[in-house]
C-alpha positions as CSV (number, residue, x, y, z in Angstrom):
1,M,1.3,16.7,-37.3
2,G,4.3,18.5,-36.4
3,P,4.2,21.0,-33.5
4,V,3.8,24.7,-34.0
5,T,4.8,27.4,-31.6
6,T,2.3,30.1,-31.0
7,S,1.7,32.6,-28.4
8,P,-1.5,34.4,-27.1
9,G,-2.0,37.7,-29.2
10,G,0.3,36.3,-31.9
11,T,-0.6,37.1,-35.4
12,D,-0.3,33.5,-36.7
13,G,-2.5,30.7,-35.3
14,V,-5.9,29.0,-36.1
15,A,-9.0,30.5,-37.5
16,L,-12.1,30.0,-35.3
17,A,-14.1,29.2,-38.5
18,S,-11.7,26.7,-39.6
19,A,-12.2,22.9,-39.2
20,R,-9.1,22.7,-37.1
21,G,-10.4,25.6,-35.0
22,R,-13.7,23.7,-34.3
23,W,-11.6,20.8,-33.1
24,V,-9.4,23.0,-30.8
25,L,-12.7,24.5,-29.4
26,A,-14.3,21.1,-29.0
27,S,-11.4,19.6,-27.2
28,A,-11.2,22.6,-24.8
29,V,-14.8,22.7,-23.9
30,L,-15.1,18.8,-23.4
31,A,-12.0,18.8,-21.1
32,S,-13.0,21.6,-18.9
33,G,-16.6,20.4,-19.0
34,M,-15.4,17.1,-17.5
35,A,-13.8,18.9,-14.5
36,L,-17.0,21.2,-14.1
37,L,-19.5,18.3,-14.3
38,D,-17.3,16.5,-11.5
39,G,-17.2,19.7,-9.3
40,T,-20.9,20.3,-9.5
41,V,-22.3,16.8,-8.8
42,V,-20.3,15.3,-6.0
43,N,-21.8,17.4,-3.3
44,V,-25.3,16.3,-4.5
45,A,-24.2,12.5,-4.3
46,L,-22.8,12.9,-0.6
47,P,-25.8,11.4,1.2
48,T,-25.9,8.5,-1.2
49,L,-22.4,8.0,-0.8
50,G,-22.7,7.9,2.9
51,R,-25.4,5.3,2.8
52,D,-23.8,3.0,0.3
53,L,-20.3,3.1,1.8
54,D,-21.3,3.5,5.3
55,A,-19.3,6.7,5.7
56,S,-19.0,9.1,8.5
57,I,-19.2,13.0,7.9
58,S,-15.4,13.0,8.1
59,S,-15.1,10.6,5.3
60,L,-17.6,12.6,3.2
61,Q,-15.4,15.9,3.9
62,W,-12.3,14.0,2.5
63,V,-14.4,12.9,-0.4
64,V,-14.8,16.6,-1.2
65,N,-11.4,17.8,0.1
66,A,-9.1,15.3,-1.3
67,Y,-9.9,16.5,-4.9
68,M,-9.5,20.4,-3.7
69,L,-6.3,19.6,-1.9
70,T,-4.3,18.2,-4.9
71,L,-6.0,20.5,-7.2
72,S,-5.3,23.8,-5.1
73,A,-1.8,22.7,-4.4
74,L,-0.9,21.8,-8.1
75,L,-3.0,24.4,-10.1
76,L,-0.2,27.2,-10.6
77,L,2.2,24.1,-11.5
78,G,-0.2,22.7,-13.9
79,G,-0.5,26.0,-15.8
80,A,3.4,26.3,-16.1
81,L,3.7,22.7,-17.1
82,G,1.6,23.6,-20.3
83,D,4.0,26.5,-21.0
84,R,7.1,24.0,-20.7
85,I,6.1,20.8,-22.3
86,G,3.1,22.1,-24.6
87,R,-0.4,22.9,-23.9
88,R,-1.7,20.1,-26.1
89,R,0.4,17.6,-24.6
90,T,-0.4,18.8,-21.0
91,L,-4.2,18.7,-21.9
92,V,-3.8,15.1,-23.3
93,I,-2.1,14.0,-20.1
94,G,-4.6,15.5,-17.9
95,V,-7.5,14.0,-19.7
96,I,-5.9,10.5,-19.5
97,W,-5.1,10.9,-16.0
98,F,-8.5,12.5,-15.1
99,A,-10.3,9.5,-16.9
100,L,-8.3,6.8,-15.0
101,A,-8.7,8.4,-11.7
102,S,-12.5,8.9,-12.4
103,A,-12.8,5.2,-13.3
104,L,-11.0,4.3,-9.9
105,C,-13.6,6.4,-8.2
106,G,-16.5,4.6,-9.8
107,L,-15.2,1.2,-9.2
108,A,-14.4,2.1,-5.5
109,Q,-15.7,-0.5,-3.0
110,D,-15.0,1.4,0.2
111,V,-14.7,5.0,1.1
112,G,-10.7,4.9,1.6
113,T,-10.4,3.8,-2.0
114,L,-12.6,6.6,-3.1
115,I,-10.8,9.4,-1.4
116,A,-7.5,8.2,-2.7
117,A,-8.9,8.1,-6.3
118,R,-10.4,11.6,-5.6
119,A,-7.1,12.8,-4.6
120,L,-5.5,11.5,-8.0
121,Q,-8.4,13.2,-9.7
122,G,-7.4,16.4,-8.3
123,V,-4.0,16.0,-10.0
124,G,-5.7,15.6,-13.4
125,G,-7.8,18.5,-12.5
126,A,-4.9,20.7,-12.2
127,L,-3.6,20.0,-15.8
128,L,-7.1,20.4,-17.1
129,T,-8.4,23.4,-15.4
130,P,-5.8,25.8,-16.8
131,G,-4.8,23.7,-19.6
132,S,-8.1,24.1,-21.7
133,L,-8.3,27.9,-21.8
134,A,-4.3,28.2,-22.2
135,L,-4.7,26.1,-25.3
136,V,-7.7,28.3,-26.5
137,R,-5.6,31.5,-25.9
138,A,-2.4,30.1,-27.5
139,T,-4.0,28.5,-30.5
140,F,-6.5,31.0,-32.4
141,T,-5.5,34.1,-34.1
142,A,-5.6,37.4,-32.4
143,R,-8.6,38.3,-34.3
144,D,-10.7,35.2,-33.1
145,Q,-9.2,35.0,-29.6
146,A,-12.2,37.1,-27.9
147,R,-14.8,35.1,-29.8
148,A,-13.2,31.7,-29.0
149,V,-12.6,32.5,-25.2
150,G,-16.3,33.8,-25.2
151,A,-17.4,30.4,-26.7
152,W,-15.3,28.5,-24.5
153,S,-16.7,30.1,-21.5
154,G,-20.3,29.9,-22.5
155,L,-20.3,26.4,-23.5
156,G,-18.3,25.5,-20.3
157,G,-21.0,27.4,-18.4
158,V,-23.7,25.3,-19.9
159,A,-21.8,22.2,-18.7
160,G,-21.8,23.6,-15.1
161,A,-25.4,24.5,-15.3
162,V,-26.4,20.9,-16.7
163,G,-24.2,19.2,-14.0
164,P,-26.4,19.2,-10.8
165,F,-29.4,17.9,-13.0
166,L,-27.3,15.4,-14.9
167,G,-25.6,14.1,-11.6
168,G,-29.1,14.1,-9.8
169,W,-30.4,11.9,-12.7
170,L,-27.4,9.7,-12.6
171,I,-27.3,9.1,-8.8
172,D,-31.1,8.3,-8.8
173,G,-31.0,6.1,-11.9
174,P,-27.9,4.2,-12.9
175,G,-26.1,5.0,-9.4
176,W,-23.6,7.3,-8.0
177,R,-20.7,5.6,-9.6
178,W,-21.8,7.0,-12.9
179,I,-21.2,10.4,-11.9
180,F,-17.5,9.4,-12.2
181,L,-17.7,6.7,-14.9
182,I,-19.2,9.2,-17.3
183,N,-15.8,11.0,-17.6
184,V,-14.3,8.0,-19.4
185,P,-16.3,8.2,-22.5
186,L,-16.0,12.1,-22.3
187,A,-12.3,11.6,-22.0
188,A,-12.2,9.4,-25.3
189,L,-14.1,12.2,-27.2
190,V,-11.5,14.6,-26.0
191,L,-8.5,12.6,-27.2
192,V,-10.1,12.1,-30.6
193,A,-10.5,15.9,-31.0
194,A,-7.1,16.5,-29.6
195,R,-5.5,14.6,-32.5
196,H,-6.5,17.6,-34.8
197,V,-5.0,20.0,-32.2
198,P,-1.6,21.9,-33.0
199,E,0.9,22.0,-30.3
200,S,1.8,25.2,-28.8
201,R,4.2,26.2,-25.9
202,A,5.8,29.3,-24.4
203,T,8.5,31.3,-26.2
204,G,11.3,33.5,-24.5
205,S,12.2,33.4,-21.1
206,G,9.1,31.7,-19.9
207,A,10.1,28.7,-21.7
208,G,13.0,27.9,-19.7
209,Q,11.7,28.8,-16.2
210,R,12.3,25.9,-13.7
211,F,9.3,24.4,-11.9
212,D,8.8,25.4,-8.2
213,V,8.5,21.8,-7.1
214,P,9.4,22.6,-3.6
215,G,6.8,25.1,-3.3
216,A,4.1,22.9,-4.5
217,V,5.0,20.1,-2.2
218,L,5.2,22.2,0.8
219,A,1.8,24.0,-0.1
220,A,0.3,20.4,-0.4
221,L,1.7,19.5,3.1
222,F,0.4,22.8,4.6
223,L,-3.2,22.1,3.2
224,A,-3.1,18.5,4.0
225,G,-2.0,19.0,7.8
226,V,-4.6,21.6,8.4
227,S,-7.3,19.8,6.8
228,F,-6.3,16.6,8.6
229,A,-6.3,18.4,11.8
230,L,-9.7,20.0,11.1
231,I,-11.5,17.0,10.0
232,G,-9.8,14.9,12.5
233,A,-11.1,17.1,15.2
234,S,-14.9,16.5,14.2
235,G,-14.3,12.7,14.3
236,D,-12.6,10.5,16.9
237,A,-10.1,13.5,18.0
238,S,-6.7,12.6,19.3
239,V,-3.2,13.8,19.3
240,V,-2.3,11.7,16.3
241,T,-5.4,12.7,14.3
242,T,-5.3,16.5,15.2
243,V,-2.3,17.9,17.0
244,V,0.3,16.2,14.8
245,P,-0.9,16.8,11.5
246,G,-1.9,20.5,12.6
247,L,1.6,21.1,13.6
248,V,3.1,19.6,10.6
249,G,0.8,21.5,8.3
250,L,1.8,24.9,10.0
251,A,5.3,24.2,9.9
252,A,5.3,23.4,6.3
253,G,3.3,26.7,5.6
254,A,6.2,28.6,7.6
255,V,8.9,26.9,5.5
256,F,6.5,27.6,2.3
257,L,6.9,31.1,3.0
258,L,10.6,31.1,3.6
259,V,11.2,29.1,0.4
260,E,9.0,31.4,-1.7
261,H,10.7,34.4,-0.3
262,R,14.1,33.1,-1.2
263,R,13.3,31.3,-4.6
264,R,14.3,33.1,-7.8
265,N,11.3,31.9,-9.6
266,P,8.7,31.1,-7.0
267,M,5.2,29.8,-7.6
268,L,4.0,32.4,-5.1
269,P,5.8,35.6,-5.4
270,L,5.4,37.3,-2.2
271,E,6.0,40.7,-3.4
272,L,2.5,40.6,-5.0
273,F,1.2,41.0,-1.5
274,R,2.9,44.4,-1.0
275,S,0.0,45.9,-2.8
276,G,-2.7,46.6,-0.1
277,L,-5.3,46.4,-2.6
278,F,-4.0,42.7,-3.8
279,S,-4.0,41.7,-0.1
280,A,-7.3,42.9,0.6
281,S,-9.0,41.5,-2.5
282,N,-7.5,38.1,-1.9
283,T,-8.6,38.3,1.8
284,M,-12.1,39.1,0.5
285,T,-11.8,36.2,-1.9
286,L,-11.1,33.7,1.0
287,C,-14.0,35.0,3.0
288,L,-16.4,34.8,0.0
289,Y,-15.5,31.5,-1.5
290,A,-15.2,29.8,2.2
291,A,-18.8,31.0,2.5
292,I,-19.7,29.5,-0.9
293,G,-18.0,26.3,-0.3
294,G,-19.4,25.9,3.2
295,I,-23.0,26.5,2.2
296,L,-23.0,24.6,-1.1
297,F,-21.4,21.5,1.0
298,M,-24.2,21.7,3.6
299,L,-27.2,22.6,1.5
300,P,-27.7,19.5,-0.8
301,V,-27.1,17.2,2.3
302,Q,-29.9,19.4,4.2
303,M,-32.3,19.2,1.4
304,Q,-32.0,15.4,1.0
305,T,-31.8,14.4,4.7
306,T,-34.2,17.0,6.3
307,V,-36.4,18.3,3.5
308,G,-36.7,14.6,1.8
309,Y,-35.6,15.5,-1.7
310,D,-34.1,12.9,-3.9
311,A,-30.8,13.6,-5.6
312,L,-32.2,15.0,-8.9
313,Q,-34.5,17.4,-7.0
314,A,-31.6,18.7,-4.7
315,G,-29.5,19.1,-7.7
316,T,-32.0,21.0,-9.8
317,A,-32.8,23.1,-6.8
318,T,-29.6,25.0,-6.9
319,L,-29.9,25.6,-10.8
320,P,-31.0,29.1,-10.6
321,I,-27.6,30.2,-9.0
322,T,-25.7,28.8,-12.0
323,V,-28.2,30.5,-14.4
324,L,-28.0,33.9,-12.6
325,M,-24.2,33.6,-12.7
326,L,-24.2,33.0,-16.5
327,L,-26.7,35.8,-17.4
328,L,-25.6,38.4,-14.9
329,S,-21.7,38.3,-14.3
330,A,-20.7,40.1,-17.4
331,P,-23.4,43.0,-16.8
332,A,-22.3,43.3,-13.3
333,G,-18.7,43.6,-14.6
334,D,-19.6,46.4,-16.9
335,L,-21.5,48.0,-14.0
336,A,-18.3,47.9,-12.0
337,R,-16.4,49.4,-14.8
338,R,-18.8,52.4,-15.1
339,I,-19.2,53.1,-11.2
340,G,-16.1,51.5,-9.6
341,P,-15.9,48.2,-7.8
342,R,-16.7,49.3,-4.4
343,L,-20.4,49.6,-4.4
344,P,-20.8,46.1,-6.1
345,L,-18.2,44.4,-3.7
346,C,-20.1,45.7,-0.8
347,A,-23.5,45.1,-1.8
348,G,-22.9,41.9,-3.6
349,P,-22.0,40.0,-0.5
350,L,-24.6,41.6,1.6
351,I,-27.2,40.3,-0.7
352,A,-25.5,36.7,-0.8
353,A,-25.7,36.9,3.1
354,A,-29.4,37.7,2.9
355,G,-29.9,34.6,0.5
356,V,-28.0,32.4,3.1
357,L,-30.1,33.6,5.9
358,L,-33.3,33.0,3.9
359,M,-32.1,29.3,3.8
360,L,-32.9,29.1,7.4
361,R,-36.4,28.3,6.3
362,I,-35.3,25.4,4.6
363,G,-36.3,22.5,6.9
364,P,-38.9,19.9,7.5
365,G,-41.9,20.4,5.2
366,A,-40.2,23.3,3.3
367,S,-41.7,24.3,0.1
368,Y,-39.4,24.8,-2.9
369,A,-41.5,28.0,-4.3
370,A,-41.8,29.5,-1.0
371,D,-38.5,28.6,1.0
372,I,-35.9,27.3,-1.3
373,L,-36.3,29.1,-4.6
374,P,-36.3,32.6,-3.0
375,A,-33.0,31.9,-1.0
376,V,-31.0,30.4,-4.1
377,V,-32.2,33.1,-6.3
378,V,-31.1,35.9,-3.8
379,L,-27.8,34.1,-3.2
380,G,-27.3,33.8,-6.9
381,L,-28.0,37.5,-7.3
382,G,-25.5,38.5,-4.9
383,M,-22.6,36.3,-6.3
384,S,-23.4,37.6,-9.7
385,L,-22.9,41.0,-8.5
386,F,-19.5,40.5,-6.8
387,V,-17.6,37.7,-8.9
388,A,-16.4,39.7,-11.9
389,P,-15.6,43.0,-10.0
390,L,-13.7,41.0,-7.4
391,T,-11.6,39.4,-10.1
392,A,-11.1,42.8,-11.9
393,T,-10.0,44.3,-8.7
394,V,-7.3,41.7,-8.2
395,L,-6.1,42.6,-11.6
396,A,-6.1,46.2,-11.2
397,S,-3.8,45.7,-8.1
398,V,-0.8,44.6,-10.0
399,D,1.2,45.5,-13.1
400,A,-0.4,44.5,-16.4
401,G,2.4,41.9,-17.1
402,R,1.5,40.0,-13.9
403,A,-2.2,40.0,-14.4
404,G,-2.1,36.2,-15.3
405,L,-0.2,35.3,-12.2
406,A,-2.4,37.3,-10.1
407,S,-5.6,35.7,-11.5
408,G,-4.0,32.3,-10.8
409,V,-3.2,33.2,-7.3
410,N,-6.6,34.6,-6.8
411,N,-8.2,31.3,-8.2
412,T,-6.0,29.2,-5.9
413,A,-7.0,31.3,-2.8
414,A,-10.8,30.5,-3.8
415,R,-10.2,26.8,-4.0
416,I,-8.1,26.9,-0.7
417,A,-10.9,28.8,0.9
418,Q,-13.5,26.1,-0.1
419,L,-11.2,23.1,1.2
420,L,-10.8,24.8,4.6
421,A,-14.4,25.6,4.8
422,V,-15.5,22.1,4.2
423,A,-12.8,20.8,6.8
424,A,-13.7,23.2,9.5
425,L,-17.6,23.9,8.9
426,P,-18.9,20.6,10.3
427,L,-16.6,20.9,13.4
428,A,-17.7,24.4,14.0
429,V,-21.4,23.5,14.0
430,G,-21.1,20.3,15.9
431,L,-21.7,17.8,13.2
432,T,-19.8,14.5,13.8
433,G,-19.8,10.9,13.0
434,T,-23.3,10.0,11.3
435,A,-25.1,12.9,12.5
436,Y,-25.8,14.0,9.0
437,T,-28.3,11.3,8.6
438,D,-30.3,12.6,11.5
439,P,-32.6,15.2,10.3
440,D,-33.0,16.9,13.7
441,A,-29.3,17.2,14.2
442,L,-28.5,18.2,10.5
443,D,-31.2,20.7,10.5
444,S,-29.6,22.3,13.9
445,A,-26.3,22.3,12.4
446,F,-27.5,23.7,9.0
447,G,-29.0,26.7,10.8
448,K,-25.5,27.6,12.5
449,A,-23.8,27.1,9.2
450,A,-26.0,29.4,7.5
451,W,-25.3,32.2,10.2
452,G,-21.5,31.5,9.9
453,C,-21.5,31.6,6.2
454,A,-23.5,34.8,6.1
455,A,-21.0,36.3,8.7
456,L,-18.2,35.5,6.2
457,F,-20.2,37.3,3.4
458,A,-20.6,40.3,5.8
459,L,-17.0,40.3,6.5
460,A,-16.0,40.6,2.9
461,A,-18.4,43.4,2.4
462,F,-16.7,45.3,5.4
463,A,-13.3,44.6,3.9
464,A,-14.4,46.0,0.5
465,L,-15.8,49.3,2.3
466,A,-12.6,49.7,4.2
467,F,-9.9,48.8,1.5
468,V,-11.3,49.3,-1.9
469,R,-11.4,52.8,-3.2
470,P,-14.5,54.0,-4.9
471,R,-12.6,54.4,-8.3
472,P,-9.0,53.0,-8.3
473,D,-6.6,55.0,-10.4
474,D,-6.6,52.3,-12.9
475,W,-10.3,52.5,-13.5
476,H,-11.2,55.5,-15.6
477,G,-14.1,54.2,-17.4
478,D,-12.2,53.8,-20.4
479,E,-13.0,50.4,-21.9
480,G,-9.6,50.0,-23.4
481,N,-8.0,50.6,-20.0
482,T,-10.0,48.9,-17.7
483,P,-8.9,45.6,-16.2
484,H,-11.5,42.8,-16.7
485,C,-11.8,39.0,-17.0
486,T,-13.0,37.3,-20.1
487,A,-14.1,33.8,-18.6
488,N,-16.4,33.1,-15.7
489,M,-16.6,29.4,-15.8
490,A,-18.0,28.2,-12.5
491,V,-20.2,28.9,-9.5
492,T,-17.3,27.8,-7.1
493,S,-14.4,29.6,-8.4
494,P,-13.4,32.9,-9.9
495,P,-12.5,33.2,-13.7
496,L,-9.3,31.2,-14.5
497,E,-7.5,33.9,-16.7
498,P,-7.9,37.6,-17.1
499,G,-8.6,39.5,-20.4
500,E,-6.3,41.8,-21.9
501,C,-5.4,44.6,-19.3
502,G,-4.2,47.9,-20.3
503,R,-2.7,51.0,-18.2
504,R,-2.5,54.5,-18.7
505,S,1.1,55.5,-19.2
């Protein structure tokens, strides 16, 4: 099959109802579903991983953060790569890479090998995560794009909802290795479907844009250095494990800002932050997703170690959060378009904070109906209320032509927030070594973590009250001129790409 060049919104393309259209949708959904399944089940597996591999809390932090580190650092670069060499080709490379790294994870005999394989998985995820949606938006006809993105988002959301249940069943049944090995047959299905997918790549000036490799490397060094310092401080702290990597990370961050300021085509255009609304909304993103990442890192461990749940019960217990996100995020976005974003962005985080504080009741002898379910439902309601308005506020803060870039920066900020939260939270609550296996020590640390995450939610609500106007000039209630987001794929990250954004002249 010869390659074809298409562009989002173009008049040519593939019809959704055609056989080829179904193949394109299947390959995109399966590819993004792999990453979503992996992202939702690893936290549930942490206690089992710790027992089987004799891992400390710092090692378990790295099992999560090694993936988030490479994913966060390379996410924007992965999207640009698809525009340059072809979206289908990038997706195929990402799927193969992700599958091989998943196999290494599943075969790991020690925690060091698992951490290294997880870092490799993140590289594949950086190709898969933006690539699957970009393929959908570039391949289908303009008439079918909205329905195709909606189907991709909905089916991907189902994968996210099934993830904790499937992961818990695999962990308690065949074993934790299968939460990674299951990606191998899924990848084979994607490769079969991708044989029927036409190639597409960017046209015009975007096709010749150079990659910001120095920016990506410096960003990775910054995140790695800070993570090493924070995680090292919660273990056997020394100058080598804390001070040196911390200084290297901070220096890399400073050089990154200098390089991005001077580079003609930077990965992160710093002029975006001249908008006070853009800066404020991304600050809110850091607070909100740090709180989400922190509490969802601690909660499955708390339920298994302190309450006595098995992996399946712990995975299923948080299912209401994902279901509420799937059902209520779109209506919440519609509400924000009618009344403005300030109220949802103030009320949503405060409701989420209340849900986290209700988790203080989750301890020895806790009942699911009386203690766990109310907490996760309230948390899910709060998250459903603020996710779509937050992303739409980010889009409203920049010119329409930079909406895709702004959304990518916001998505990266959310992942960085989760990475840093997982790195810092155990240190902040005094959870070191193998204390996570002690119900009393873990229960005490979990209570402190709940208060800290609730404070982050409250801080985001205060930022919304202070910096988000009741009705920004761009939001006039006109559906055709309202910035919005088309795809809300996961509990732990904002939508990957915006919808069409209009502006009044």
